[in-house]
N, C-alpha and C positions, 0 to 999 in steps of 0.2 A: 566486464559485463557484456555479453554478446549484443552487437548492434547499437550499443548506447555509449560508446567511448567518447564521441564528440560532445554528446549532451552532458555527460558526466564531467568532462573537463571544463566545459563552459560553466556549469552549475558550480563547481568547486571554486572557480575564479570569482564568480559573483558573490559566493558566500564568504570568501577570504579577502575581498577587496573593500576597503572603506570608502563610502561615498559620503559627500557632504550632506549635512541635514539629519533628518530623523532615521529611525530604524526602517528597513525596507521589507516589502512583500514580493515574493517571487512566485508567481503562479506556474504550475506545470500542467499544460493543457492537452487533452486528447481523449478520445473515446475509451471506454473500458476495455481492458485486456491488452492494451498496448505496452504497458510496463511502467506506468507512472510511479506506482507505489514501490516496485522492485528497485527502480532508480533512486527514488528518495531514501530508501532503506540503506543502499550502498553509500550514499553521500552522508547520511545521518550518522553512520558508524565509521566514516572515513577518519584516518588518523589526523589529518590536518584540521578537520572539523572538531575533533575531540580537544585538540590543543587550543583552538581559537575561542571556543564558547565556554562560559562559566557554567551554563545550565542549558540542558536540552529537554524538551517535552514533546510527546507525540499524542495526538487524539484523533480517532476516526469519527467523522461527523455523520455520514451516511444520509440516505434520502429522507428518512424519517428521524430528523435530528432531535436530540434531547440536550438542551443547553447545560443543565445541571450535570449530566454524565460527561459532557465535554470538559467542563471545569474540573470535575473530580479527577478525570484522566490526567489533565495537565498538572494539577496541584500534587498528585501523588509522585509525579517526577520532580517537580521543582523543589518541593519540600524535602524529598528523599536525598537530593543531592546537596543539601545544605550541610556543611561540615559540623555545625553545632548539634545535629541530631544523628550523626553517623556512628556514634559510640555504641549503640545497640546493635544486635544482630539484624541482618537484613530482613529475614522473615518475620521476626517480631515487630520490627519497625513498620513493615508494610502492612501488617495486620492492625496495628495500632492506628496508623494513618487512615486506613480504610474505614475503620469504625468511627473514628473521630470526625472525619470529613463528611461521611454520609449523614451524620446527625445535623449538619449545617444546612441552612436554607440556601436557595440559589443566590439570593442577595448577599449573603455572607461570603459565599464562595467567590462571588463577583468582586468583593472587596479584598479577599485574601490573595487572589492571584497576582494582581499588580504589585502587591507588597512583597510577595515572594520573588518578584523579578527585578524590583527596583535596585539600581546600582550594579546590575549584573548584565554582561553580554549574553543574550539569550538566543537560542534557536528553537522556534516553535514550528512543529510540523502538524498541519491540519489536512488529514487525508479524506478524500471522497466528499468534497464540499459541492453539494448540489444546487443550492439556492443562495442568492444575495442576502436573504433574510437571516440565515445562519451566520454569515459573516458579519452582518450588522449587529447581531446580538452579542458577539464576543470581541469585536474589534477594540473596544474601548478598555478591555482588560489588559492590553499590552502596552507598557510604558514606551514612549517614543523618543525620549531624550537621549538614549545611549547609542552613539553611532556604532554600527557593526552588528547590532542585533537584527535578526531576520526571521520572518515568517515564510515557511514554504507552504504553498497551498496547492493541493492536487485537486483538479476539477475537470469535469467533462463539459462544463458550461463556459462558453466564451464571455458571456455577460458577467459572470462572477470574476473571471480573470481581469476584465476590463475595469470593473468597479473596484476591485481590491488592489490590483497590482501596481507596483512602482513602475513608472514609465520606462520602457525599453528593456525590462527585465523578465518579461513573460517568456516561457520556454515552451515551444511546440514540439511534441513528440511525433515521430513518423513511423511508417511501417518498415519492416525489415526487408532487405533484398533477398534474392534466392540463396545466395551463399550463406548469408547470416542465418536464414531460416534452417538451412541444413545443418549448420554447426550447432544451433540450439536444439534441434530435433535429436541429433546424435548425442549430445550432452545429457538430454533428459531421458533418453530411451536406453542407453547402454552405459556400461562401465568403460574400461579402456579397450574392450575387444572390438575388433573390426567386424563389419557386417559381411555376410556372404554376398556375392554379386547380385543374386536375384532379389534378396531382401533390400539391398541398397538401392536397386532400380525402383522398386515399389516405394520404398521409403522416401526417395527424392520426389516422386510424384505426390505423395501424401503431403510433404512439407510444402511443396509449391501450391497445392490446393488450399493451404491454410492462409494464403494471401498476406503473409508477413505480420500476422497478429500473434504475438508471443503466447498469450493465453491459449489460443487454439493449438499452437504447435506443442506446447508443453502437455496439455491435457491429452492430446492424441498420442504423443510419444510415450507418455507414462502408461496409457492403456495398452499399448503394444508390448510393454515389458512382459505380460503374462500370456502373450500370443507367440507360440513357438512354431506355428505352421504358416507357410507362405500364403495358403488359402485364407487364413484369418486376416492376414495383412491386406490382401486384395479386398476382403470384405470390408474391412475398415476404410479402405481407400474409397470404396463406393459410398460409404456412410458420410465421409467428409464432404463429398459434393453437396449434401443437403444443408451444410452450414453456410454456404454462400449467401450473403445478404448485405444490403448496404445500411441496414439499421443496426448501430453498435449495440444497443441494449438487447435486441433480438438475437444478435450473434452470440453474445455471452450466454443467453438462455439456451440457445441450440448446442453450444459447446458443452455446457453442463449437463444438458439433457443426453448428449451422446455418451458422456462418461457415466452418467446415472444408469443408462440402459445396459451397460456392461458390467454393473456391480452384481455381486451375489445378493440373494434376497435378504440375508441378515444385515449386510452393509447398506442396503437400500433403506431398511427400516431405521438404522442408526442415523443415517444422513437426514432422513425426514425428521427425526426427533430433534436434531441439532437445529433444523430449520425453524423451530419454535422461537429460538432466541434471536434478539436483535444483533446485527452485525457488530463484531468486536466487543460484545458484552461479556460479562463474567458468567460462567456457567457453573452453578452449584452442583457438586457431585452427589449430594443427597437427593437432588431432583430426579435421579435415574435409578431404576432398578432393573436388574437383569432377569429377563423372563425365560 
């Protein structure tokens, strides 16, 4: 994973090392777009993690958090991985679980989650945790007695990290350097082909203007996939200048705005329709009609 080798190595060590006492909470802290979720996903599916943990579950919290939805997401993973219910087909089981769990109240789900984790070494991943209130609402659902169990907490809020994290286990993510930025830019923009000299010169300037933010680099590089003329690249290079800001939330908005402005009209309409739904929520296909 470009630019995150050291962080990934340390995180895997923390996950696979037993500490005395209760289960541990490891916050991954930094502004949006730095790569917290991408790093967590790599670790979540790493071979050593798959071997170590009996059960893994992932939930996206988001700014407008919904506790019942968080509990539902976690339970669908913890129950699915129980060997006693793995005899049915995966699709059928997922459908049954979803229908059954959605009929439960929030209080019932709060009671079910710790029971599904008891006696198991678990890895819980809570992505995009904005407020301490959301953490306070779910923290009691995770049994503490089994050593080695871990909660990974992705947040932009240092207060959340301080409140929730196990001492000395917080992981701070940083920006990419110029070499890492260029490597990521090339991997996102091209296949194995090398760039002509003129395109490479402009491309390196664009990557540098992204200030080491992976989200910006990837969005801009993917935008350039459809741009075959050098003048188009130079035009995008000028647009990238407008992305520079010290406000992390504003940076994400500007990056997505740049990508949106270069979409075709039908794709713009499609993206706006998807914007109706809450982050990481299930989108019913029946809710869409092709016009």
